[in-house]
C-alpha positions as CSV (number, residue, x, y, z in Angstrom):
1,M,18.1,-3.5,2.4
2,H,16.2,-0.2,2.0
3,F,17.3,1.3,5.3
4,E,19.5,4.3,6.1
5,K,19.8,6.4,9.2
6,S,17.8,9.6,9.2
7,N,16.7,12.4,11.5
8,F,15.2,12.0,15.0
9,A,11.5,11.8,15.8
10,F,9.7,15.0,16.6
11,C,6.4,15.0,18.5
12,G,4.9,18.4,19.3
13,D,7.6,20.6,20.9
14,F,9.7,17.7,22.1
15,C,12.5,15.8,20.3
16,Y,12.9,12.2,21.2
17,N,16.3,10.7,20.7
18,I,15.0,7.8,18.7
19,P,16.8,7.4,15.4
20,M,14.4,7.0,12.4
21,E,15.1,4.7,9.5
22,R,14.9,6.2,6.0
23,I,13.1,3.6,3.9
24,T,12.6,3.5,0.1
25,G,9.5,1.7,-1.3
26,F,9.0,-0.6,-4.3
27,S,8.2,0.0,-7.9
28,P,4.6,-0.3,-8.9
29,V,3.3,-3.7,-10.0
30,A,1.0,-3.0,-13.0
31,G,0.0,-4.7,-16.2
32,A,-0.8,-2.9,-19.4
33,D,-4.6,-3.6,-18.9
34,C,-5.0,-2.9,-15.2
35,R,-8.4,-1.5,-14.2
36,L,-7.7,-0.4,-10.6
37,V,-4.8,0.3,-8.4
38,I,-4.5,-0.7,-4.7
39,L,-2.4,1.8,-2.7
40,G,-0.8,1.2,0.7
41,T,1.3,3.7,2.5
42,A,4.9,2.3,2.5
43,P,6.4,-1.2,2.9
44,S,6.5,-2.7,6.4
45,A,9.9,-3.7,7.8
46,E,9.0,-7.4,7.0
47,S,8.2,-6.5,3.4
48,L,11.4,-4.6,3.1
49,R,13.3,-7.6,4.4
50,A,11.5,-9.9,1.9
51,G,11.7,-7.4,-1.0
52,Y,8.0,-7.5,-1.9
53,Y,4.7,-6.1,-0.9
54,Y,2.7,-7.4,2.1
55,A,5.2,-10.0,3.3
56,H,4.2,-10.0,7.0
57,P,2.6,-13.4,7.6
58,R,-0.3,-12.0,9.6
59,N,-1.1,-9.3,7.0
60,A,-4.3,-10.4,5.3
61,F,-3.7,-8.8,1.9
62,W,-2.9,-11.8,-0.2
63,R,-5.5,-14.0,1.6
64,V,-8.2,-11.3,0.9
65,L,-7.3,-11.3,-2.8
66,A,-7.2,-15.1,-3.0
67,D,-10.5,-15.5,-1.3
68,T,-12.1,-12.8,-3.4
69,F,-11.0,-14.3,-6.7
70,D,-11.3,-17.9,-5.6
71,A,-7.6,-18.7,-5.9
72,P,-5.0,-20.3,-3.7
73,V,-3.2,-17.9,-1.4
74,P,0.0,-17.0,-3.4
75,Q,3.3,-17.8,-1.8
76,T,5.9,-16.6,-4.4
77,V,6.4,-13.2,-6.0
78,G,5.4,-14.8,-9.3
79,E,2.2,-16.2,-7.9
80,K,1.3,-12.9,-6.3
81,E,1.9,-11.0,-9.6
82,N,-0.1,-13.6,-11.5
83,L,-3.0,-13.1,-9.2
84,L,-2.8,-9.3,-9.7
85,F,-2.4,-9.5,-13.4
86,K,-5.1,-12.1,-14.0
87,N,-7.6,-9.8,-12.2
88,R,-6.3,-6.6,-13.8
89,L,-5.1,-5.1,-10.5
90,A,-2.1,-2.8,-10.0
91,L,-0.3,-2.4,-6.7
92,W,1.8,0.4,-5.3
93,D,2.3,2.6,-2.3
94,V,1.5,6.3,-1.8
95,L,5.0,7.0,-0.5
96,C,8.2,6.3,-2.4
97,A,10.3,7.1,0.7
98,C,9.9,8.2,4.3
99,A,11.5,8.1,7.7
100,R,9.9,5.6,10.0
101,R,10.8,3.5,13.1
102,G,9.2,0.1,12.9
103,S,6.2,-0.5,10.6
104,L,3.3,1.6,11.9
105,D,1.9,4.2,9.7
106,S,1.6,6.5,12.7
107,A,5.5,6.5,12.9
108,I,5.9,7.9,9.3
109,R,7.9,11.2,9.1
110,D,9.3,13.2,6.2
111,P,7.1,11.5,3.5
112,Q,7.9,11.7,-0.1
113,V,5.1,10.7,-2.5
114,N,5.3,8.7,-5.7
115,D,4.6,10.4,-9.1
116,F,0.9,9.5,-9.6
117,A,0.4,11.9,-12.6
118,A,3.0,9.9,-14.5
119,F,1.7,6.6,-13.2
120,F,-1.9,7.3,-14.3
121,A,-0.7,8.6,-17.7
122,A,1.1,5.3,-18.2
123,H,-1.9,3.3,-17.1
124,P,-5.0,5.0,-18.6
125,G,-7.2,2.0,-18.0
126,I,-7.2,2.6,-14.3
127,T,-10.6,4.0,-13.4
128,R,-10.6,3.3,-9.6
129,V,-8.2,3.7,-6.7
130,L,-8.5,1.6,-3.6
131,F,-6.7,2.6,-0.4
132,N,-5.5,-0.1,1.9
133,G,-6.3,1.8,5.1
134,A,-7.0,5.3,6.3
135,A,-3.3,6.4,6.4
136,A,-2.8,5.7,2.7
137,E,-5.9,7.7,1.8
138,K,-5.0,10.6,4.0
139,L,-1.4,10.8,2.6
140,F,-2.6,10.5,-1.0
141,F,-5.2,13.3,-0.7
142,R,-2.8,15.5,1.4
143,F,0.0,15.4,-1.2
144,C,-1.4,14.3,-4.6
145,G,-5.2,14.1,-4.6
146,E,-5.3,16.2,-7.8
147,A,-3.8,13.2,-9.7
148,L,-7.1,11.3,-9.3
149,Q,-8.5,13.3,-12.3
150,G,-12.0,12.1,-11.8
151,R,-11.2,8.5,-11.0
152,A,-13.3,6.8,-8.3
153,A,-11.7,6.2,-5.0
154,A,-12.5,4.1,-1.9
155,R,-10.9,3.6,1.5
156,L,-10.9,-0.1,2.6
157,P,-10.0,-1.4,6.0
158,S,-6.3,-2.0,6.4
159,T,-5.2,-5.6,5.9
160,S,-2.5,-5.0,8.5
161,P,-2.7,-7.1,11.7
162,A,-2.6,-3.8,13.6
163,Y,-6.1,-3.1,12.4
164,T,-8.2,-5.5,14.4
165,L,-11.4,-5.7,12.4
166,P,-12.3,-9.4,12.1
167,Y,-11.1,-11.0,8.9
168,A,-14.6,-11.9,7.7
169,Q,-15.6,-8.2,7.8
170,K,-12.4,-7.1,6.1
171,L,-13.0,-9.7,3.4
172,E,-16.6,-8.6,2.8
173,I,-15.7,-5.0,2.4
174,W,-12.7,-5.7,0.1
175,R,-14.6,-8.2,-2.0
176,K,-17.4,-5.7,-2.6
177,E,-14.9,-3.1,-3.9
178,L,-12.7,-5.5,-5.8
179,L,-15.6,-7.0,-7.7
180,R,-17.4,-3.7,-8.5
């Protein structure tokens, strides 16, 4: 597991005696010819248990990609990576580590960002960055926005079940950006 005990949660001037879990994210998934990268914030508790991105059964991420590219919804890590590589997509999170209780982005504390300058240098074909939700975009621009170096960027509605936009609307927005 990727959990370890960390500090307590701080909100305003009050300290709540709620232990936070220190989580560590996953390595990027990126082929040599990827054209865009999709960035989330940090893996959910379910993804950490499963050991791979977007493992919560109600998260629409893999369904959105499958529907966009007219493919079956991938079930295994190999099928998920094939879907990404076939469509020249890279996948990563903004954070390599943070303290968080549960899976909500609003619970993130003590964020540590990934090295995007090195990532983009290793993947020069990436010309666009898509953020899976507002929190990913906010954290990226707060801590490492200069790494964009002129690449286009767009925030997409979160595929998380916590973001209640109807699936058809999420799909329409994602499809437009993924096929651009």
